[in-house]
C-alpha positions as a Python dict, from the first residue, in 0.01 Angstrom:
ca = {
    (1, 'M'): (0, 0, 0),
    (2, 'A'): (143, 330, -106),
    (3, 'A'): (279, 551, 174),
    (4, 'G'): (61, 877, 254),
    (5, 'I'): (152, 1197, 426),
    (6, 'D'): (64, 1067, 729),
    (7, 'D'): (351, 784, 717),
    (8, 'V'): (581, 1069, 633),
    (9, 'A'): (495, 1292, 919),
    (10, 'R'): (514, 1002, 1146),
    (11, 'Q'): (837, 915, 1016),
    (12, 'A'): (1010, 1262, 1001),
    (13, 'G'): (859, 1369, 1330),
    (14, 'V'): (631, 1667, 1204),
    (15, 'S'): (293, 1734, 1144),
    (16, 'T'): (122, 1652, 813),
    (17, 'A'): (102, 2089, 741),
    (18, 'T'): (483, 2066, 788),
    (19, 'V'): (503, 1819, 541),
    (20, 'S'): (319, 1969, 290),
    (21, 'R'): (511, 2302, 308),
    (22, 'A'): (818, 2152, 288),
    (23, 'L'): (738, 1931, 7),
    (24, 'R'): (575, 2221, -158),
    (25, 'G'): (903, 2479, -90),
    (26, 'L'): (700, 2702, 86),
    (27, 'P'): (873, 2962, 357),
    (28, 'N'): (844, 2883, 765),
    (29, 'V'): (1012, 2546, 768),
    (30, 'R'): (1358, 2514, 882),
    (31, 'E'): (1588, 2382, 615),
    (32, 'G'): (1712, 2097, 861),
    (33, 'T'): (1315, 1987, 857),
    (34, 'R'): (1277, 2020, 516),
    (35, 'E'): (1575, 1784, 441),
    (36, 'R'): (1402, 1554, 742),
    (37, 'V'): (1071, 1585, 549),
    (38, 'R'): (1264, 1532, 211),
    (39, 'A'): (1442, 1226, 309),
    (40, 'A'): (1159, 1040, 492),
    (41, 'A'): (950, 1089, 178),
    (42, 'A'): (1218, 980, -34),
    (43, 'A'): (1264, 659, 171),
    (44, 'L'): (915, 552, 162),
    (45, 'G'): (862, 649, -170),
    (46, 'Y'): (598, 918, -120),
    (47, 'V'): (502, 1145, -403),
    (48, 'A'): (293, 1413, -337),
    (49, 'S'): (-68, 1426, -517),
    (50, 'P'): (-162, 1792, -637),
    (51, 'S'): (-519, 1678, -721),
    (52, 'A'): (-526, 1531, -349),
    (53, 'A'): (-366, 1832, -159),
    (54, 'S'): (-582, 2025, -326),
    (55, 'L'): (-898, 1881, -206),
    (56, 'A'): (-774, 1813, 121),
    (57, 'S'): (-687, 2190, 207),
    (58, 'G'): (-985, 2332, -21),
    (59, 'R'): (-735, 2521, -220),
    (60, 'T'): (-717, 2543, -590),
    (61, 'R'): (-319, 2577, -620),
    (62, 'A'): (-386, 2842, -866),
    (63, 'I'): (-306, 3201, -843),
    (64, 'G'): (-482, 3478, -1019),
    (65, 'L'): (-307, 3735, -1260),
    (66, 'I'): (-493, 4053, -1358),
    (67, 'S'): (-338, 4279, -1622),
    (68, 'P'): (-457, 4558, -1860),
    (69, 'V'): (-237, 4415, -2170),
    (70, 'V'): (-17, 4101, -2229),
    (71, 'S'): (137, 4213, -2533),
    (72, 'R'): (348, 4502, -2397),
    (73, 'W'): (699, 4416, -2308),
    (74, 'F'): (671, 4511, -1925),
    (75, 'F'): (341, 4258, -1899),
    (76, 'A'): (473, 4000, -2052),
    (77, 'N'): (786, 3999, -1890),
    (78, 'V'): (630, 4031, -1534),
    (79, 'I'): (400, 3745, -1626),
    (80, 'E'): (657, 3534, -1756),
    (81, 'G'): (846, 3566, -1406),
    (82, 'A'): (546, 3468, -1195),
    (83, 'E'): (447, 3167, -1428),
    (84, 'R'): (790, 3014, -1380),
    (85, 'T'): (796, 3071, -1008),
    (86, 'L'): (430, 2954, -942),
    (87, 'R'): (499, 2660, -1190),
    (88, 'A'): (805, 2536, -970),
    (89, 'Q'): (616, 2537, -676),
    (90, 'G'): (272, 2326, -847),
    (91, 'F'): (93, 2620, -899),
    (92, 'D'): (-111, 2742, -1184),
    (93, 'L'): (-160, 3083, -1324),
    (94, 'L'): (-496, 3175, -1466),
    (95, 'L'): (-476, 3523, -1681),
    (96, 'Y'): (-755, 3764, -1654),
    (97, 'T'): (-727, 4085, -1868),
    (98, 'F'): (-954, 4417, -1788),
    (99, 'E'): (-997, 4669, -2048),
    (100, 'V'): (-889, 5023, -1902),
    (101, 'T'): (-1176, 5220, -1966),
    (102, 'R'): (-1073, 5604, -1861),
    (103, 'G'): (-1236, 5940, -1833),
    (104, 'S'): (-1592, 6081, -1650),
    (105, 'G'): (-1750, 5742, -1762),
    (106, 'R'): (-1528, 5499, -1612),
    (107, 'T'): (-1642, 5181, -1478),
    (108, 'A'): (-1519, 4919, -1252),
    (109, 'R'): (-1238, 4693, -1468),
    (110, 'V'): (-1215, 4399, -1173),
    (111, 'D'): (-1496, 4166, -1154),
    (112, 'P'): (-1429, 3961, -838),
    (113, 'D'): (-1658, 3694, -950),
    (114, 'V'): (-1451, 3578, -1237),
    (115, 'L'): (-1222, 3486, -984),
    (116, 'R'): (-1438, 3366, -674),
    (117, 'R'): (-1360, 2991, -580),
    (118, 'R'): (-1098, 2971, -876),
    (119, 'V'): (-771, 3096, -706),
    (120, 'D'): (-571, 3098, -381),
    (121, 'G'): (-450, 3452, -440),
    (122, 'V'): (-420, 3753, -685),
    (123, 'L'): (-121, 3936, -850),
    (124, 'V'): (-215, 4255, -1005),
    (125, 'V'): (11, 4380, -1235),
    (126, 'G'): (34, 4758, -1394),
    (127, 'L'): (-321, 4847, -1319),
    (128, 'P'): (-418, 5095, -1106),
    (129, 'L'): (-691, 5009, -893),
    (130, 'E'): (-970, 5244, -713),
    (131, 'A'): (-1045, 5168, -363),
    (132, 'E'): (-1399, 5021, -443),
    (133, 'E'): (-1209, 4759, -676),
    (134, 'V'): (-955, 4712, -417),
    (135, 'E'): (-1237, 4625, -162),
    (136, 'S'): (-1434, 4386, -402),
    (137, 'L'): (-1074, 4147, -497),
    (138, 'L'): (-1055, 4147, -103),
    (139, 'T'): (-1414, 3990, -36),
    (140, 'L'): (-1205, 3701, -269),
    (141, 'G'): (-1050, 3619, 82),
    (142, 'A'): (-729, 3560, -68),
    (143, 'P'): (-399, 3746, -19),
    (144, 'L'): (-331, 3998, -312),
    (145, 'V'): (-4, 4165, -432),
    (146, 'C'): (16, 4459, -691),
    (147, 'V'): (328, 4506, -944),
    (148, 'G'): (409, 4865, -1002),
    (149, 'W'): (83, 5041, -990),
    (150, 'G'): (-166, 4880, -735),
    (151, 'G'): (-406, 4955, -475),
    (152, 'S'): (-314, 5151, -168),
    (153, 'G'): (-253, 4977, 119),
    (154, 'Q'): (-181, 4655, -23),
    (155, 'A'): (126, 4476, -93),
    (156, 'T'): (282, 4638, -362),
    (157, 'I'): (645, 4548, -566),
    (158, 'R'): (726, 4891, -757),
    (159, 'L'): (995, 5117, -857),
    (160, 'D'): (1135, 5403, -671),
    (161, 'D'): (984, 5596, -971),
    (162, 'R'): (1095, 5971, -886),
    (163, 'A'): (1448, 5856, -833),
    (164, 'T'): (1457, 5686, -1183),
    (165, 'G'): (1321, 5982, -1363),
    (166, 'R'): (1587, 6221, -1127),
    (167, 'A'): (1869, 6016, -1253),
    (168, 'A'): (1738, 6003, -1613),
    (169, 'T'): (1722, 6350, -1622),
    (170, 'E'): (2073, 6402, -1408),
    (171, 'H'): (2211, 6195, -1674),
    (172, 'L'): (2129, 6438, -1906),
    (173, 'L'): (2226, 6730, -1758),
    (174, 'G'): (2539, 6576, -1654),
    (175, 'L'): (2639, 6588, -2019),
    (176, 'G'): (2564, 6960, -2089),
    (177, 'H'): (2202, 6952, -2169),
    (178, 'R'): (1956, 7239, -2067),
    (179, 'V'): (1684, 7218, -2274),
    (180, 'V'): (1529, 6867, -2167),
    (181, 'G'): (1194, 6754, -2277),
    (182, 'H'): (988, 6463, -2144),
    (183, 'I'): (765, 6211, -2276),
    (184, 'T'): (500, 6091, -2006),
    (185, 'G'): (198, 5846, -2007),
    (186, 'A'): (-169, 5915, -2103),
    (187, 'P'): (-328, 6237, -1962),
    (188, 'D'): (-528, 6106, -1713),
    (189, 'D'): (-260, 5909, -1566),
    (190, 'V'): (-279, 6113, -1260),
    (191, 'S'): (-301, 5910, -989),
    (192, 'A'): (-68, 6068, -711),
    (193, 'W'): (155, 5738, -663),
    (194, 'S'): (144, 5613, -1041),
    (195, 'P'): (458, 5572, -1222),
    (196, 'P'): (465, 5789, -1495),
    (197, 'V'): (303, 6069, -1217),
    (198, 'E'): (649, 6011, -1035),
    (199, 'R'): (865, 5966, -1315),
    (200, 'E'): (743, 6312, -1433),
    (201, 'E'): (824, 6478, -1063),
    (202, 'G'): (1169, 6318, -1085),
    (203, 'W'): (1231, 6523, -1419),
    (204, 'R'): (1123, 6844, -1230),
    (205, 'E'): (1313, 6772, -970),
    (206, 'A'): (1659, 6734, -1144),
    (207, 'L'): (1572, 7042, -1350),
    (208, 'A'): (1466, 7271, -1050),
    (209, 'A'): (1829, 7162, -910),
    (210, 'A'): (1979, 7233, -1210),
    (211, 'G'): (1823, 7602, -1195),
    (212, 'L'): (1651, 7506, -1470),
    (213, 'R'): (1227, 7552, -1530),
    (214, 'A'): (1025, 7257, -1628),
    (215, 'V'): (843, 7449, -1906),
    (216, 'E'): (511, 7272, -1916),
    (217, 'S'): (505, 7254, -2303),
    (218, 'L'): (828, 7068, -2288),
    (219, 'R'): (640, 6802, -2122),
    (220, 'V'): (451, 6620, -2395),
    (221, 'H'): (177, 6312, -2347),
    (222, 'G'): (270, 5969, -2507),
    (223, 'G'): (92, 5636, -2478),
    (224, 'F'): (376, 5397, -2325),
    (225, 'D'): (382, 5270, -2658),
    (226, 'V'): (613, 5294, -2981),
    (227, 'A'): (356, 5495, -3154),
    (228, 'G'): (247, 5719, -2874),
    (229, 'G'): (639, 5817, -2811),
    (230, 'R'): (706, 5917, -3191),
    (231, 'A'): (364, 6119, -3211),
    (232, 'S'): (469, 6299, -2892),
    (233, 'M'): (792, 6378, -2994),
    (234, 'H'): (683, 6524, -3328),
    (235, 'R'): (456, 6747, -3098),
    (236, 'L'): (771, 6853, -2849),
    (237, 'L'): (981, 6928, -3167),
    (238, 'V'): (721, 7169, -3311),
    (239, 'Q'): (654, 7365, -2960),
    (240, 'H'): (1027, 7373, -2895),
    (241, 'P'): (1279, 7310, -3186),
    (242, 'E'): (1551, 7410, -2971),
    (243, 'V'): (1490, 7077, -2747),
    (244, 'T'): (1857, 6899, -2735),
    (245, 'A'): (1752, 6592, -2524),
    (246, 'V'): (1437, 6429, -2395),
    (247, 'F'): (1377, 6196, -2116),
    (248, 'A'): (1073, 5927, -2203),
    (249, 'A'): (915, 5757, -1896),
    (250, 'S'): (902, 5425, -2103),
    (251, 'D'): (1172, 5239, -2340),
    (252, 'E'): (913, 5235, -2609),
    (253, 'M'): (798, 5563, -2617),
    (254, 'A'): (1166, 5630, -2626),
    (255, 'M'): (1220, 5425, -2935),
    (256, 'G'): (912, 5595, -3100),
    (257, 'A'): (1122, 5942, -3039),
    (258, 'V'): (1408, 5821, -3176),
    (259, 'L'): (1197, 5706, -3500),
    (260, 'A'): (1033, 6073, -3482),
    (261, 'L'): (1396, 6242, -3479),
    (262, 'R'): (1534, 6007, -3759),
    (263, 'D'): (1160, 6143, -3990),
    (264, 'R'): (1318, 6502, -3955),
    (265, 'G'): (1651, 6412, -4047),
    (266, 'L'): (1785, 6475, -3698),
    (267, 'R'): (2070, 6224, -3562),
    (268, 'V'): (2062, 6052, -3198),
    (269, 'P'): (2244, 6153, -3008),
    (270, 'Q'): (2448, 6434, -3211),
    (271, 'D'): (2165, 6664, -3256),
    (272, 'V'): (1923, 6507, -2984),
    (273, 'S'): (1990, 6261, -2692),
    (274, 'V'): (1716, 6023, -2581),
    (275, 'I'): (1717, 5797, -2241),
    (276, 'G'): (1386, 5600, -2129),
    (277, 'V'): (1297, 5363, -1863),
    (278, 'D'): (1262, 4984, -1874),
    (279, 'G'): (1586, 4781, -2006),
    (280, 'H'): (1348, 4647, -2299),
    (281, 'D'): (1519, 4346, -2460),
    (282, 'L'): (1546, 4577, -2824),
    (283, 'G'): (1702, 4847, -2641),
    (284, 'E'): (2060, 4698, -2699),
    (285, 'L'): (1981, 4660, -3053),
    (286, 'V'): (1932, 5090, -3110),
    (287, 'G'): (2150, 5172, -2878),
    (288, 'L'): (1931, 5294, -2645),
    (289, 'T'): (2036, 5449, -2279),
    (290, 'T'): (1821, 5353, -2024),
    (291, 'M'): (1682, 5357, -1660),
    (292, 'A'): (1711, 4932, -1671),
    (293, 'Q'): (1473, 4781, -1414),
    (294, 'P'): (1460, 4380, -1363),
    (295, 'V'): (1096, 4336, -1529),
    (296, 'A'): (1073, 3951, -1487),
    (297, 'E'): (1246, 3918, -1146),
    (298, 'Q'): (957, 4132, -1005),
    (299, 'G'): (750, 3877, -1168),
    (300, 'G'): (883, 3613, -952),
    (301, 'L'): (909, 3834, -643),
    (302, 'A'): (541, 3900, -638),
    (303, 'A'): (470, 3517, -723),
    (304, 'R'): (675, 3397, -417),
    (305, 'M'): (513, 3697, -186),
    (306, 'V'): (164, 3584, -264),
    (307, 'L'): (277, 3207, -191),
    (308, 'E'): (427, 3320, 163),
    (309, 'M'): (143, 3494, 235),
    (310, 'I'): (-108, 3181, 138),
    (311, 'A'): (123, 2985, 412),
    (312, 'G'): (54, 3266, 683),
    (313, 'A'): (356, 3426, 650),
    (314, 'T'): (402, 3861, 729),
    (315, 'V'): (576, 4040, 383),
    (316, 'D'): (698, 4347, 342),
    (317, 'P'): (382, 4620, 274),
    (318, 'E'): (637, 4762, 14),
    (319, 'V'): (927, 4659, -194),
    (320, 'V'): (1087, 4887, -372),
    (321, 'V'): (1301, 4763, -687),
    (322, 'P'): (1615, 4960, -775),
    (323, 'T'): (1688, 5096, -1122),
    (324, 'R'): (2017, 5144, -1275),
    (325, 'L'): (2167, 5369, -1578),
    (326, 'V'): (2258, 5144, -1875),
    (327, 'V'): (2465, 5419, -2093),
    (328, 'R'): (2439, 5344, -2458),
    (329, 'T'): (2509, 5561, -2812),
    (330, 'S'): (2173, 5728, -2783),
    (331, 'T'): (2290, 6005, -2539),
    (332, 'G'): (2587, 6230, -2587),
    (333, 'P'): (2708, 6598, -2586),
    (334, 'P'): (2466, 6855, -2685),
    (335, 'P'): (2544, 7002, -3044),
    (336, 'V'): (2776, 7299, -3026),
    (337, 'F'): (2622, 7585, -3229),
    (338, 'S'): (2891, 7847, -3364),
}
């Protein structure tokens, strides 16, 4: 007769709950205990059955991930990092996308009913949640972790977006630029704690520290994609043909800016320097200077946090992930006019 979890627990001298946590690699198990449980399981030929464990615990061994899109580079990489981590722990990832509805007619984008009784935890990636949406998700009785944008008061993994915007702008100022434009998000990205707002504040702070004024018309709105960056760069050049450098709040918008400069016969960086944020895979191919962030790692970290919360562990309410300046060929000194 095949050995069961009770047999493993007796041989290892621990509870069945500890056996379950140890074999699934969950936290709050001492390494010595984990090894003892694994040795007992191996000696008895015990193999955990995910379906049986789910039935016994009432858990689904699935994590719901909510994202506005899956095709953008940032979202795709966060999702991949989360899925890889969850799969290694025997959990499935269930993906849900919700259309972003903006403006005065905005309706709730998150429907908790599609998740009810289907998931043990929820990850929200790059989606600003209103208070009522957070409350609706909390009615699921499952741990909630946000990446980037999220809900106030919830466990969140994010960048120090203000410091990132400040460092990007300081890089341009350090090269000698004095007319530095900024490509930010959509006009209604106005949450006080949102990444585009915080990165814009970093731009303003760096200019002020250098004794320069952040002229409002030096800031243009893109859409966090290549097309938006291209169109907004054209608008910026019409408004300020004297601009010599641009800080874009994402690499995709920065790539669009480079295309717009080429459209106008301008050279990068000899005429205009461009820096972005992300560390996009294609950035190296186009020589884009960027503030790189560990995107897939954020997805993996979020997955580990939600698993720890499921196991009853206390996690940090906010984890701030660092960015680093990667200098390539898209930035250089400003042109010298004789």
